[in-house]
Structures are given as C-alpha cells and as structure tokens.
KELUM-580280 format. One record per residue (C-alpha): z, y, x; residue in three letters. Coordinates in steps of 0.02 Angstrom, whole numbers, plus 50000, padded with zeros to 5 digits. Layout:
residues N
{pt {Z, Y, X}, 'ALA'}
...
end
This chain:
residues 470
{pt {50005, 49999, 49979}, 'MET'}
{pt {49961, 50179, 50089}, 'ALA'}
{pt {50084, 50298, 50054}, 'TYR'}
{pt {49981, 50458, 50109}, 'CYS'}
{pt {49789, 50463, 50048}, 'GLN'}
{pt {49755, 50640, 50113}, 'LEU'}
{pt {49604, 50623, 50217}, 'THR'}
{pt {49571, 50739, 50364}, 'LEU'}
{pt {49449, 50869, 50249}, 'ALA'}
{pt {49602, 50902, 50178}, 'ASP'}
{pt {49685, 50924, 50323}, 'ILE'}
{pt {49563, 51015, 50399}, 'GLY'}
{pt {49545, 51158, 50210}, 'ALA'}
{pt {49749, 51224, 50281}, 'SER'}
{pt {49651, 51316, 50387}, 'VAL'}
{pt {49552, 51416, 50261}, 'ALA'}
{pt {49691, 51391, 50124}, 'GLU'}
{pt {49794, 51503, 50275}, 'LEU'}
{pt {49692, 51630, 50252}, 'GLU'}
{pt {49684, 51645, 50050}, 'VAL'}
{pt {49861, 51656, 50059}, 'PHE'}
{pt {49877, 51807, 50158}, 'HIS'}
{pt {49723, 51882, 50097}, 'HIS'}
{pt {49829, 51908, 49933}, 'ARG'}
{pt {49947, 51987, 50028}, 'TYR'}
{pt {49835, 52090, 50156}, 'ALA'}
{pt {49863, 52231, 50024}, 'ALA'}
{pt {50002, 52275, 50053}, 'PHE'}
{pt {50015, 52289, 50241}, 'PHE'}
{pt {49914, 52451, 50175}, 'GLU'}
{pt {49830, 52475, 50371}, 'THR'}
{pt {49715, 52339, 50444}, 'THR'}
{pt {49801, 52337, 50629}, 'TYR'}
{pt {49977, 52281, 50492}, 'ALA'}
{pt {49874, 52175, 50407}, 'GLN'}
{pt {49779, 52084, 50543}, 'GLU'}
{pt {49982, 52091, 50659}, 'GLU'}
{pt {50037, 52009, 50496}, 'SER'}
{pt {49908, 51853, 50505}, 'PHE'}
{pt {49931, 51847, 50666}, 'THR'}
{pt {50158, 51834, 50624}, 'TYR'}
{pt {50130, 51714, 50503}, 'LEU'}
{pt {50011, 51582, 50605}, 'HIS'}
{pt {50121, 51596, 50743}, 'SER'}
{pt {50267, 51561, 50621}, 'THR'}
{pt {50156, 51377, 50633}, 'TYR'}
{pt {50111, 51346, 50815}, 'VAL'}
{pt {50206, 51420, 50905}, 'CYS'}
{pt {50320, 51270, 51005}, 'ASP'}
{pt {50440, 51375, 51080}, 'ARG'}
{pt {50583, 51483, 51012}, 'ARG'}
{pt {50482, 51623, 50913}, 'ARG'}
{pt {50534, 51765, 50987}, 'ASN'}
{pt {50391, 51901, 50982}, 'ILE'}
{pt {50326, 51862, 51159}, 'ALA'}
{pt {50313, 51668, 51120}, 'ASN'}
{pt {50217, 51704, 50959}, 'ARG'}
{pt {50083, 51794, 51047}, 'ALA'}
{pt {50059, 51682, 51189}, 'ARG'}
{pt {50078, 51544, 51085}, 'ALA'}
{pt {49905, 51634, 50955}, 'VAL'}
{pt {49817, 51736, 51100}, 'GLY'}
{pt {49901, 51911, 50999}, 'GLY'}
{pt {49975, 52049, 51083}, 'ASN'}
{pt {50158, 52056, 51101}, 'SER'}
{pt {50165, 52267, 51129}, 'GLN'}
{pt {50055, 52261, 50940}, 'ASN'}
{pt {50171, 52112, 50843}, 'LEU'}
{pt {50339, 52200, 50925}, 'HIS'}
{pt {50275, 52370, 50861}, 'HIS'}
{pt {50255, 52284, 50675}, 'PHE'}
{pt {50402, 52215, 50663}, 'ILE'}
{pt {50534, 52334, 50726}, 'THR'}
{pt {50410, 52513, 50682}, 'ASN'}
{pt {50284, 52501, 50576}, 'ALA'}
{pt {50331, 52580, 50404}, 'SER'}
{pt {50235, 52433, 50294}, 'TRP'}
{pt {50337, 52439, 50146}, 'PRO'}
{pt {50431, 52284, 50085}, 'ASP'}
{pt {50484, 52300, 49911}, 'GLN'}
{pt {50281, 52262, 49835}, 'PRO'}
{pt {50270, 52108, 49941}, 'ILE'}
{pt {50426, 52030, 49871}, 'LEU'}
{pt {50375, 52098, 49727}, 'GLN'}
{pt {50206, 51994, 49742}, 'GLN'}
{pt {50327, 51861, 49830}, 'LEU'}
{pt {50432, 51803, 49696}, 'GLN'}
{pt {50313, 51815, 49530}, 'HIS'}
{pt {50191, 51682, 49656}, 'ASP'}
{pt {50356, 51605, 49685}, 'THR'}
{pt {50393, 51586, 49469}, 'PHE'}
{pt {50202, 51515, 49459}, 'SER'}
{pt {50217, 51362, 49564}, 'LEU'}
{pt {50392, 51324, 49508}, 'ILE'}
{pt {50453, 51441, 49426}, 'GLY'}
{pt {50519, 51384, 49222}, 'SER'}
{pt {50625, 51507, 49116}, 'ALA'}
{pt {50702, 51350, 49059}, 'THR'}
{pt {50745, 51241, 49218}, 'GLU'}
{pt {50733, 51437, 49359}, 'GLY'}
{pt {50869, 51437, 49465}, 'ALA'}
{pt {50937, 51602, 49543}, 'LEU'}
{pt {51037, 51530, 49715}, 'ILE'}
{pt {51121, 51675, 49800}, 'ILE'}
{pt {51188, 51596, 49968}, 'ASP'}
{pt {51226, 51707, 50145}, 'GLU'}
{pt {51186, 51631, 50333}, 'SER'}
{pt {51255, 51692, 50475}, 'GLY'}
{pt {51162, 51689, 50658}, 'PHE'}
{pt {51249, 51730, 50815}, 'PRO'}
{pt {51218, 51875, 50915}, 'LYS'}
{pt {51295, 51938, 51079}, 'LYS'}
{pt {51321, 52114, 51129}, 'GLY'}
{pt {51355, 52272, 50992}, 'THR'}
{pt {51184, 52348, 50967}, 'ASN'}
{pt {51088, 52254, 50845}, 'SER'}
{pt {51111, 52300, 50672}, 'VAL'}
{pt {51257, 52240, 50575}, 'GLY'}
{pt {51324, 52154, 50708}, 'VAL'}
{pt {51537, 52118, 50696}, 'ALA'}
{pt {51642, 51971, 50727}, 'ARG'}
{pt {51637, 51908, 50551}, 'GLN'}
{pt {51609, 51729, 50482}, 'TYR'}
{pt {51464, 51633, 50562}, 'CYS'}
{pt {51427, 51487, 50430}, 'GLY'}
{pt {51293, 51411, 50587}, 'ALA'}
{pt {51450, 51409, 50678}, 'LEU'}
{pt {51581, 51372, 50557}, 'GLY'}
{pt {51699, 51500, 50616}, 'LYS'}
{pt {51710, 51673, 50673}, 'VAL'}
{pt {51613, 51748, 50797}, 'ASP'}
{pt {51470, 51900, 50846}, 'ASN'}
{pt {51363, 51872, 50739}, 'CYS'}
{pt {51243, 51968, 50597}, 'GLN'}
{pt {51244, 51893, 50394}, 'VAL'}
{pt {51123, 51910, 50284}, 'GLY'}
{pt {51122, 51885, 50120}, 'VAL'}
{pt {51001, 51803, 50021}, 'PHE'}
{pt {50943, 51768, 49860}, 'LEU'}
{pt {50852, 51580, 49801}, 'ALA'}
{pt {50734, 51528, 49668}, 'TYR'}
{pt {50764, 51341, 49612}, 'SER'}
{pt {50673, 51202, 49487}, 'ASN'}
{pt {50765, 51040, 49468}, 'ALA'}
{pt {50683, 50975, 49634}, 'THR'}
{pt {50652, 51117, 49767}, 'GLU'}
{pt {50683, 51279, 49789}, 'ALA'}
{pt {50619, 51442, 49933}, 'THR'}
{pt {50681, 51600, 49961}, 'LEU'}
{pt {50610, 51773, 49867}, 'ILE'}
{pt {50760, 51903, 49924}, 'HIS'}
{pt {50831, 51962, 50089}, 'ARG'}
{pt {50969, 52095, 50129}, 'GLN'}
{pt {51047, 52116, 50275}, 'LEU'}
{pt {51272, 52150, 50249}, 'TYR'}
{pt {51302, 52305, 50345}, 'LEU'}
{pt {51534, 52283, 50363}, 'PRO'}
{pt {51603, 52441, 50329}, 'GLU'}
{pt {51669, 52500, 50499}, 'ASP'}
{pt {51485, 52530, 50544}, 'TRP'}
{pt {51504, 52666, 50451}, 'PHE'}
{pt {51655, 52721, 50498}, 'LEU'}
{pt {51519, 52770, 50652}, 'ASP'}
{pt {51384, 52896, 50598}, 'PRO'}
{pt {51271, 52878, 50764}, 'HIS'}
{pt {51297, 52697, 50768}, 'ARG'}
{pt {51202, 52685, 50577}, 'LEU'}
{pt {51070, 52811, 50663}, 'ILE'}
{pt {51059, 52720, 50828}, 'GLU'}
{pt {51004, 52574, 50730}, 'ALA'}
{pt {50892, 52647, 50607}, 'GLY'}
{pt {50993, 52620, 50464}, 'VAL'}
{pt {50943, 52746, 50276}, 'PRO'}
{pt {51037, 52867, 50281}, 'LYS'}
{pt {51040, 52822, 50069}, 'GLU'}
{pt {51104, 52653, 50112}, 'ARG'}
{pt {51322, 52672, 50083}, 'GLN'}
{pt {51432, 52514, 50103}, 'PHE'}
{pt {51404, 52372, 49989}, 'GLN'}
{pt {51504, 52222, 49989}, 'THR'}
{pt {51380, 52045, 49981}, 'LYS'}
{pt {51455, 52008, 49815}, 'GLY'}
{pt {51387, 52183, 49767}, 'GLU'}
{pt {51211, 52167, 49860}, 'LEU'}
{pt {51196, 52000, 49776}, 'ALA'}
{pt {51208, 52099, 49600}, 'ILE'}
{pt {51073, 52223, 49662}, 'GLN'}
{pt {50946, 52111, 49726}, 'MET'}
{pt {50968, 52034, 49549}, 'ILE'}
{pt {50955, 52159, 49452}, 'GLN'}
{pt {50786, 52173, 49534}, 'GLN'}
{pt {50732, 52026, 49508}, 'VAL'}
{pt {50762, 51999, 49337}, 'ILE'}
{pt {50682, 52211, 49339}, 'ALA'}
{pt {50543, 52098, 49414}, 'ASN'}
{pt {50496, 51980, 49242}, 'GLN'}
{pt {50544, 51845, 49338}, 'ILE'}
{pt {50619, 51722, 49196}, 'ARG'}
{pt {50780, 51579, 49253}, 'PHE'}
{pt {50887, 51479, 49165}, 'ALA'}
{pt {51068, 51509, 49251}, 'PHE'}
{pt {51123, 51586, 49421}, 'ILE'}
{pt {51178, 51492, 49544}, 'GLY'}
{pt {51322, 51546, 49706}, 'GLY'}
{pt {51473, 51450, 49832}, 'ASP'}
{pt {51649, 51523, 49787}, 'SER'}
{pt {51625, 51684, 49902}, 'ALA'}
{pt {51527, 51714, 49767}, 'TYR'}
{pt {51614, 51646, 49620}, 'GLY'}
{pt {51785, 51680, 49668}, 'ASP'}
{pt {51748, 51876, 49602}, 'LEU'}
{pt {51781, 51911, 49439}, 'PRO'}
{pt {51704, 52080, 49422}, 'TRP'}
{pt {51541, 51985, 49467}, 'LEU'}
{pt {51541, 51845, 49333}, 'ARG'}
{pt {51591, 51994, 49223}, 'ASP'}
{pt {51438, 52096, 49271}, 'ALA'}
{pt {51323, 51941, 49241}, 'LEU'}
{pt {51402, 51919, 49102}, 'SER'}
{pt {51372, 52112, 49027}, 'ARG'}
{pt {51175, 52067, 49059}, 'LYS'}
{pt {51167, 51917, 48944}, 'GLY'}
{pt {51157, 51819, 49103}, 'GLN'}
{pt {51215, 51647, 49113}, 'THR'}
{pt {51314, 51590, 49280}, 'TYR'}
{pt {51372, 51439, 49367}, 'LEU'}
{pt {51476, 51488, 49497}, 'LEU'}
{pt {51600, 51378, 49621}, 'GLU'}
{pt {51753, 51445, 49662}, 'ILE'}
{pt {51903, 51367, 49757}, 'SER'}
{pt {52041, 51244, 49740}, 'ALA'}
{pt {52191, 51376, 49726}, 'ASP'}
{pt {52105, 51466, 49564}, 'THR'}
{pt {52225, 51480, 49432}, 'LEU'}
{pt {52201, 51449, 49247}, 'VAL'}
{pt {52274, 51419, 49123}, 'TRP'}
{pt {52253, 51290, 48968}, 'LEU'}
{pt {52266, 51380, 48827}, 'SER'}
{pt {52275, 51557, 48793}, 'ARG'}
{pt {52418, 51627, 48816}, 'PRO'}
{pt {52516, 51739, 48700}, 'LYS'}
{pt {52530, 51928, 48797}, 'THR'}
{pt {52632, 52084, 48720}, 'PHE'}
{pt {52708, 52257, 48796}, 'VAL'}
{pt {52865, 52278, 48852}, 'PRO'}
{pt {52974, 52392, 48723}, 'PRO'}
{pt {53034, 52572, 48817}, 'ARG'}
{pt {53192, 52529, 48891}, 'ARG'}
{pt {53269, 52725, 48880}, 'SER'}
{pt {53248, 52916, 48803}, 'ALA'}
{pt {53164, 52949, 48961}, 'LYS'}
{pt {53012, 52942, 49064}, 'GLY'}
{pt {52835, 52884, 48981}, 'ARG'}
{pt {52819, 52716, 48871}, 'PRO'}
{pt {52768, 52573, 48929}, 'PRO'}
{pt {52580, 52523, 48898}, 'THR'}
{pt {52535, 52385, 49004}, 'LYS'}
{pt {52514, 52201, 48940}, 'GLN'}
{pt {52614, 52071, 49019}, 'GLN'}
{pt {52638, 51878, 48973}, 'VAL'}
{pt {52776, 51797, 48846}, 'MET'}
{pt {52922, 51752, 48921}, 'PRO'}
{pt {52905, 51567, 48897}, 'GLY'}
{pt {52740, 51552, 48866}, 'GLU'}
{pt {52668, 51431, 48991}, 'PRO'}
{pt {52605, 51493, 49171}, 'THR'}
{pt {52428, 51443, 49252}, 'PRO'}
{pt {52425, 51320, 49357}, 'VAL'}
{pt {52257, 51289, 49509}, 'THR'}
{pt {52115, 51204, 49465}, 'VAL'}
{pt {52142, 51089, 49610}, 'SER'}
{pt {52307, 51027, 49509}, 'ARG'}
{pt {52202, 50997, 49329}, 'ILE'}
{pt {52095, 50876, 49404}, 'ALA'}
{pt {52214, 50775, 49493}, 'THR'}
{pt {52286, 50769, 49338}, 'SER'}
{pt {52141, 50727, 49216}, 'ARG'}
{pt {52151, 50523, 49188}, 'PRO'}
{pt {51997, 50419, 49236}, 'ASP'}
{pt {51920, 50424, 49056}, 'THR'}
{pt {51898, 50613, 49067}, 'ASP'}
{pt {51767, 50567, 49183}, 'TRP'}
{pt {51575, 50528, 49182}, 'LYS'}
{pt {51429, 50494, 49303}, 'ARG'}
{pt {51289, 50560, 49324}, 'ILE'}
{pt {51144, 50541, 49414}, 'LEU'}
{pt {51077, 50732, 49506}, 'VAL'}
{pt {50955, 50673, 49607}, 'ARG'}
{pt {50869, 50554, 49729}, 'ASP'}
{pt {50964, 50546, 49880}, 'GLY'}
{pt {50854, 50526, 50062}, 'GLU'}
{pt {50947, 50329, 50055}, 'LYS'}
{pt {50992, 50291, 49882}, 'ARG'}
{pt {51016, 50405, 49713}, 'PRO'}
{pt {51156, 50533, 49742}, 'LEU'}
{pt {51274, 50519, 49578}, 'GLU'}
{pt {51441, 50597, 49552}, 'TRP'}
{pt {51625, 50602, 49422}, 'GLU'}
{pt {51613, 50768, 49309}, 'PHE'}
{pt {51735, 50838, 49208}, 'CYS'}
{pt {51705, 51003, 49093}, 'ALA'}
{pt {51838, 51075, 49016}, 'LEU'}
{pt {51869, 51233, 48930}, 'ARG'}
{pt {51992, 51341, 49007}, 'VAL'}
{pt {52058, 51548, 49006}, 'VAL'}
{pt {52050, 51627, 49182}, 'THR'}
{pt {52153, 51771, 49240}, 'ARG'}
{pt {52092, 51969, 49257}, 'ARG'}
{pt {52223, 52088, 49356}, 'ASP'}
{pt {52331, 51919, 49311}, 'GLU'}
{pt {52337, 51935, 49128}, 'LEU'}
{pt {52221, 51801, 49011}, 'PRO'}
{pt {52040, 51846, 49000}, 'GLY'}
{pt {51892, 51762, 48944}, 'PRO'}
{pt {51862, 51591, 48916}, 'GLU'}
{pt {51757, 51500, 49010}, 'GLU'}
{pt {51708, 51341, 49072}, 'TRP'}
{pt {51798, 51274, 49229}, 'LEU'}
{pt {51668, 51130, 49304}, 'ILE'}
{pt {51734, 51003, 49405}, 'MET'}
{pt {51636, 50869, 49538}, 'ARG'}
{pt {51747, 50726, 49630}, 'ARG'}
{pt {51646, 50608, 49759}, 'SER'}
{pt {51652, 50411, 49701}, 'LEU'}
{pt {51672, 50360, 49884}, 'SER'}
{pt {51803, 50500, 49926}, 'LYS'}
{pt {51910, 50556, 49758}, 'PRO'}
{pt {51991, 50698, 49871}, 'ALA'}
{pt {51826, 50748, 49900}, 'ASP'}
{pt {51787, 50903, 49756}, 'LEU'}
{pt {51712, 51029, 49714}, 'LYS'}
{pt {51755, 51171, 49547}, 'TYR'}
{pt {51638, 51287, 49476}, 'ALA'}
{pt {51659, 51421, 49321}, 'PHE'}
{pt {51514, 51461, 49199}, 'SER'}
{pt {51479, 51559, 49037}, 'ASN'}
{pt {51381, 51432, 48962}, 'ALA'}
{pt {51381, 51399, 48786}, 'PRO'}
{pt {51535, 51322, 48710}, 'LYS'}
{pt {51421, 51172, 48660}, 'GLY'}
{pt {51340, 51151, 48822}, 'THR'}
{pt {51345, 50985, 48896}, 'ALA'}
{pt {51408, 50898, 49021}, 'LEU'}
{pt {51243, 50820, 49096}, 'ASP'}
{pt {51179, 51001, 49122}, 'VAL'}
{pt {51368, 51062, 49216}, 'HIS'}
{pt {51312, 50930, 49316}, 'ALA'}
{pt {51142, 50947, 49355}, 'HIS'}
{pt {51155, 51133, 49358}, 'ARG'}
{pt {51330, 51136, 49502}, 'LEU'}
{pt {51151, 51014, 49585}, 'ALA'}
{pt {51092, 51116, 49630}, 'ARG'}
{pt {51173, 51206, 49781}, 'ARG'}
{pt {51097, 51079, 49856}, 'TYR'}
{pt {50913, 51168, 49881}, 'TRP'}
{pt {50966, 51316, 49905}, 'VAL'}
{pt {51057, 51233, 50068}, 'GLU'}
{pt {50900, 51130, 50116}, 'ARG'}
{pt {50806, 51336, 50098}, 'ALA'}
{pt {50886, 51400, 50219}, 'ILE'}
{pt {50887, 51278, 50304}, 'GLN'}
{pt {50678, 51252, 50321}, 'ILE'}
{pt {50688, 51457, 50332}, 'GLY'}
{pt {50770, 51440, 50513}, 'LYS'}
{pt {50677, 51259, 50534}, 'GLY'}
{pt {50512, 51272, 50474}, 'GLY'}
{pt {50495, 51460, 50487}, 'ALA'}
{pt {50584, 51535, 50627}, 'GLY'}
{pt {50709, 51628, 50509}, 'MET'}
{pt {50848, 51627, 50661}, 'ASP'}
{pt {50754, 51655, 50800}, 'GLU'}
{pt {50741, 51823, 50816}, 'TYR'}
{pt {50774, 51973, 50940}, 'GLU'}
{pt {50743, 52140, 50822}, 'VAL'}
{pt {50883, 52260, 50820}, 'ARG'}
{pt {50855, 52376, 50687}, 'PHE'}
{pt {50882, 52388, 50506}, 'TYR'}
{pt {50675, 52408, 50465}, 'ASP'}
{pt {50649, 52262, 50596}, 'GLY'}
{pt {50778, 52133, 50523}, 'TRP'}
{pt {50707, 52170, 50346}, 'HIS'}
{pt {50512, 52142, 50399}, 'HIS'}
{pt {50566, 51992, 50521}, 'HIS'}
{pt {50642, 51907, 50338}, 'MET'}
{pt {50516, 51949, 50228}, 'THR'}
{pt {50396, 51897, 50355}, 'MET'}
{pt {50487, 51728, 50333}, 'THR'}
{pt {50494, 51696, 50168}, 'LEU'}
{pt {50274, 51731, 50166}, 'LEU'}
{pt {50313, 51600, 50271}, 'ALA'}
{pt {50411, 51454, 50192}, 'MET'}
{pt {50340, 51520, 50037}, 'LEU'}
{pt {50182, 51456, 50097}, 'PHE'}
{pt {50263, 51295, 50151}, 'LEU'}
{pt {50275, 51244, 49991}, 'LEU'}
{pt {50123, 51286, 49919}, 'ARG'}
{pt {50019, 51175, 50035}, 'LEU'}
{pt {50168, 51031, 50012}, 'ARG'}
{pt {50134, 51052, 49819}, 'VAL'}
{pt {49945, 51061, 49824}, 'LYS'}
{pt {49946, 50919, 49931}, 'LEU'}
{pt {50097, 50799, 49850}, 'ARG'}
{pt {49960, 50727, 49744}, 'ASP'}
{pt {49908, 50629, 49870}, 'LYS'}
{pt {50047, 50624, 49971}, 'ALA'}
{pt {50197, 50607, 49850}, 'PRO'}
{pt {50308, 50603, 49994}, 'LEU'}
{pt {50285, 50748, 50094}, 'LEU'}
{pt {50378, 50853, 50159}, 'THR'}
{pt {50396, 51063, 50218}, 'ILE'}
{pt {50421, 50980, 50378}, 'GLU'}
{pt {50287, 50863, 50378}, 'ASP'}
{pt {50208, 51014, 50330}, 'VAL'}
{pt {50229, 51119, 50447}, 'ARG'}
{pt {50181, 50982, 50571}, 'GLU'}
{pt {50003, 50985, 50480}, 'ILE'}
{pt {49988, 51178, 50515}, 'LEU'}
{pt {50035, 51137, 50714}, 'SER'}
{pt {49887, 51039, 50749}, 'VAL'}
{pt {49768, 51116, 50628}, 'VAL'}
{pt {49777, 51296, 50653}, 'LEU'}
{pt {49708, 51358, 50825}, 'PRO'}
{pt {49828, 51397, 50965}, 'LYS'}
{pt {49785, 51484, 51126}, 'GLN'}
{pt {49677, 51427, 51250}, 'GLN'}
{pt {49792, 51477, 51446}, 'PHE'}
{pt {49655, 51509, 51597}, 'SER'}
{pt {49755, 51507, 51757}, 'PRO'}
{pt {49723, 51696, 51746}, 'GLN'}
{pt {49793, 51717, 51576}, 'ASP'}
{pt {49944, 51642, 51625}, 'VAL'}
{pt {49978, 51783, 51763}, 'LEU'}
{pt {49932, 51892, 51629}, 'ASP'}
{pt {50043, 51850, 51527}, 'PHE'}
{pt {50175, 51865, 51685}, 'ILE'}
{pt {50134, 52043, 51714}, 'GLU'}
{pt {50149, 52058, 51498}, 'GLU'}
{pt {50306, 52028, 51524}, 'LYS'}
{pt {50377, 52101, 51661}, 'HIS'}
{pt {50314, 52298, 51576}, 'ARG'}
{pt {50402, 52220, 51439}, 'SER'}
{pt {50555, 52189, 51556}, 'ARG'}
{pt {50566, 52373, 51615}, 'VAL'}
{pt {50507, 52471, 51458}, 'ALA'}
{pt {50688, 52394, 51394}, 'ALA'}
{pt {50800, 52437, 51544}, 'LYS'}
{pt {50727, 52594, 51538}, 'ILE'}
{pt {50770, 52616, 51351}, 'SER'}
{pt {50940, 52533, 51356}, 'HIS'}
{pt {50958, 52675, 51518}, 'HIS'}
{pt {50909, 52829, 51395}, 'HIS'}
{pt {51051, 52746, 51279}, 'HIS'}
{pt {51164, 52745, 51371}, 'TYR'}
{pt {51147, 52909, 51440}, 'HIS'}
{pt {51167, 52985, 51270}, 'ARG'}
{pt {51315, 52897, 51229}, 'GLN'}
{pt {51400, 52936, 51422}, 'LYS'}
{pt {51489, 53118, 51374}, 'THR'}
{pt {51589, 53087, 51536}, 'PRO'}
{pt {51736, 53239, 51569}, 'ILE'}
{pt {51658, 53292, 51722}, 'GLU'}
{pt {51507, 53305, 51624}, 'GLU'}
{pt {51568, 53416, 51492}, 'THR'}
{pt {51732, 53519, 51572}, 'VAL'}
{pt {51720, 53583, 51714}, 'ALA'}
{pt {51878, 53576, 51837}, 'PRO'}
{pt {51985, 53763, 51824}, 'THR'}
{pt {52018, 53783, 51994}, 'PRO'}
{pt {52179, 53820, 52056}, 'GLU'}
{pt {52232, 53985, 52112}, 'LYS'}
end
C-alpha cells in the first residue's frame, strides 16, 4: 500500500505555488524594492539550512544582506493590511464559524544584552525560567485538527516606559503606552473581530484565564471563552448570600460595601473540588488522534460561582481534565458557554491548546520565528509578520497536497520546499565576496555601537568643568 501518492509534478509545482502566494500579498508592500525583498525573505525561510539570520538568509538565496536587513529593520511597509489579508486567507483555508477558535498564547525569545526592544528579565517559556528575553503575545486561529498564527504583539515591560530615551533608541512609536499581556490580547482579538473573522470561542492558558477582567470583557462583547485557570483558584459551589453591614454608630459614613453573610459557605479551590468528585462524575472522552495512539482524558464539568473582589460574581462552567495514567495530572478552565453545553464540547475545546503550541513550534522550527537578530520595534514586528506569512504558506501547501498524502506534516512540506526551491550556487569568488560583506557589516555595527555609546555617555568631566582652587 502506498501511503504517499504525490508525483514529481506535484512537488515541482511548489515553486509556482510560492510565487502565486506571494503575489497575493505583494501590493501591500507598496514599493518594488519591498516586494522583491519580501519574496527573498519568504524564499530564504525555507531553504536556509543554517541559523536564519539576515546574513545566512541572503547567502542561501543569493540576495543582498544589506537590502534584506533594511527591508526588515527600516523599511516603512505597513503590517496591518498584510495581517488582515492573512487572517481572511486563514479563515478561507481552515476557518469555521461553528468550530473555529482564537487561541491566545505567548512565547519568550532569549536575548543577551539590554538594547533589544522589550528585553528584560522575565519568565521565558522557551527556557522554563526567568531570564533575559523578549516576550511576544500571539493569537492563533484553530480548527479541530490544526492551527496557525494570525496576529502578534511585542510585550514591553513597564520598566521600559520609565526611560523615554530608551524607547526612542529602540524605535518604539510615541503613541505606544504600557499594556499588560492581557490588554494586548484583548486588543488583537478586537482587531480580528473588526476584520470580520468568525469563530466559535476564545481559548488560552491560565496567564489569561486568571484575569477576571479579561473574561468579563469578553462576556460583555458576547464572546464565548474557555480559558485555563490555576489550581488554587477559589469558587463557590452555590451562591452565598451577601449583605451590607448595619451602621454601628451615628458617626462617619454608613457602610456601603457588600460582604458575604456570616455562616455562608466559604469558597474552595478548584483542585479540592476535582479531588473530591466521585469517579462516576468523570467521563472518558477521545479528544484527538495522538502520534502513537488515540488521546483520551477524563473530564468533569459543573457550574460554579466565581469570585470578583472576594464577592460572588458570575456563574461559570468549571471544566476539569485528568490524565488516565496519572490522575494527579489535572487541568482546570472556566467557560461562559451556555448552561446546556455538552461535556464533549467543553472537552474538545480544552484540548485545542495543543494546536497553538504546535503552531508556535512550527513557527520556530519551520519558519525561523526565533532566529532573528533585530533590535528595533518595527524590525521585530516585520520579522514576525513575515514569519506568519511563511507559516500560512506551509499550511496552505499541506492542505493542497494532503489528499494525495494524508500523513503529510508541516515538517514534510518544509522539507519539500528546501529541496525544490532554488538555492544560491557558490563559486570561490562568491565566498570571498560574502566574507568581505560580513566584514563590512561588522565594521558598520562597531561604528554604530560606538556612536550609541558616546550618545549615552555623560561623564562629569565633559559636562562640568572643575572649579580651580584659589
């Protein structure tokens, strides 16, 4: 039995497919220069077999590294029209108003030094610890079997806004204000909704589910969510009564703040609820096909009263998931889905987080998401926009070819492109020219850092002349 029925013609057509795909976006880059360099950047993403920095990208496809660097770092092509078109193309490819999902996630990018925009000591998921890094907040679009990233924003720690000169040096727009990761996520969701992209629910991990204001903001906008929460989150199993304490004296203002009435049940952690539920409350559900076998977990869902400022707040679904082999391995989530929502629906929605994690892995492994060397604000966002385009093309080609190769993965598609797309053939003179160009770039970088150092340097002897002794 042949598992793959692809032909040489199918493989060879991938080159033309990339040209057609790029042509769909070319006009958004506005200038002929940016259009040409954007294609070079996409092309190099798939064929560069070393770390995909600017120099190696240019070398892989015979491009000019200075032109490519200018395209990413300094060129003024707009991101938003490209992202809007990308979102529509993603919906056309894998979207569904009844099954689609927007999934919020973030990713850290380890960095040395202090000059790269947004860099700080903060939690880096790639390292699993607090370290020097940049953090991007991403929005993925997912159906039941796959996902790709459709939006991105760089998180700027609050300390950055205490140093206006540092913001200017990194090219941060004047209108950019400090925003938490949750606020960035809401902003991106609003932009996707304004772009008329349809979906059934919004997902995310506990970094976002633990924000009651974010859940409330989504509810006010009529958006259904299923967001993971921490194990120590407190809820009530039934709504406690509240009251305003009576006035105790004639002096002062009368009490106005609600309190939970004495004797009412105290809130309990969701982890305690999970461990106290009988086995009969849990249902085994197949959520997706794993790499080796079908993946099943046990789920339990019940209505609980969530907290707002230590008072009873909205009633939400508490969805709990536990591993069959490790019952202590538990996940928890809140959802504002309607009361009659079936447990199977909750289960499959909770399982969607896998696909955005896979999408970020593909972004890093297949599209060079984390292989950038840019310092400035526009450069980071330009690189990520090109990464999202590269990811979408990989997904698009996979969807096109999977009828003949059902087991085809995104990694397989990139392997096809690395073979069929043209690469630069080097002569000894090409190597010498490449080394010369690298040396010129090093000198230019050294001069740039030298100028930056002296702009920052304000020694006393240069600003205040010593007073001679009399």
